[in-house]
C-alpha positions, -999 to 999 in steps of 0.1 A, spaced: 247 -508 -455 277 -530 -453 290 -544 -420 320 -567 -414 332 -584 -382 363 -606 -378 352 -631 -352 385 -650 -354 412 -650 -379 394 -679 -397 358 -666 -393 348 -634 -411 311 -623 -412 302 -597 -438 266 -584 -440 251 -566 -470 215 -555 -463 195 -548 -494 158 -539 -494 131 -533 -520 99 -515 -518 76 -546 -521 97 -571 -503 128 -576 -483 161 -591 -491 190 -599 -467 223 -610 -480 251 -624 -457 285 -634 -469 302 -657 -445 338 -666 -448 352 -696 -428 387 -704 -438 384 -708 -476 347 -712 -477 327 -681 -487 289 -691 -491 264 -663 -498 233 -668 -477 201 -650 -485 169 -645 -466 140 -631 -487 105 -621 -479 86 -620 -511 54 -598 -513 21 -615 -511 6 -600 -544 14 -621 -575 19 -590 -596 46 -577 -574 61 -611 -568 72 -615 -604 88 -580 -603 104 -588 -570 118 -621 -582 133 -605 -612 150 -578 -591 163 -606 -567 177 -625 -598 195 -593 -610 209 -587 -574 222 -622 -571 239 -622 -605 269 -605 -588 274 -637 -569 274 -658 -600 296 -690 -596 295 -688 -559 277 -711 -534 244 -693 -527 219 -705 -500 184 -691 -506 159 -692 -477 129 -672 -465 92 -669 -473 85 -671 -510 48 -667 -503 39 -691 -531 27 -727 -528 48 -754 -548 26 -783 -540 -9 -790 -529 2 -793 -493 18 -758 -493 -15 -740 -503 -37 -721 -478 -75 -720 -478 -91 -733 -510 -70 -713 -535 -61 -731 -567 -24 -736 -573 -29 -723 -608 -32 -688 -594 5 -689 -586 17 -708 -617 35 -678 -631 51 -670 -599 63 -706 -593 77 -705 -628 97 -674 -620 110 -689 -588 122 -720 -608 141 -697 -632 157 -678 -604 168 -711 -587 181 -726 -619 201 -695 -628 220 -698 -595 235 -731 -606 
């Protein structure tokens, strides 16, 4: 689905909605004058096995925006620090997921 709305001559909002089976991805391209940031809102699955696959799919999807300003937001469902974890789970259980997220973010520039 693609939707575009010209709010004013200097403000154009374009929405691309992409979804995956085990997670959700929303991509917004905003154009304000000469600025064209790509904003993403993602909801990563809870299961670590599916998270790694999902993050790989997201990385492939975002490659089309290579070299652009990309803002990534959402719920990654993964703790990055001791304060982020829930219950008594060890951070080690998400180590591979955190590694994949770091690869994703570094590939975006």
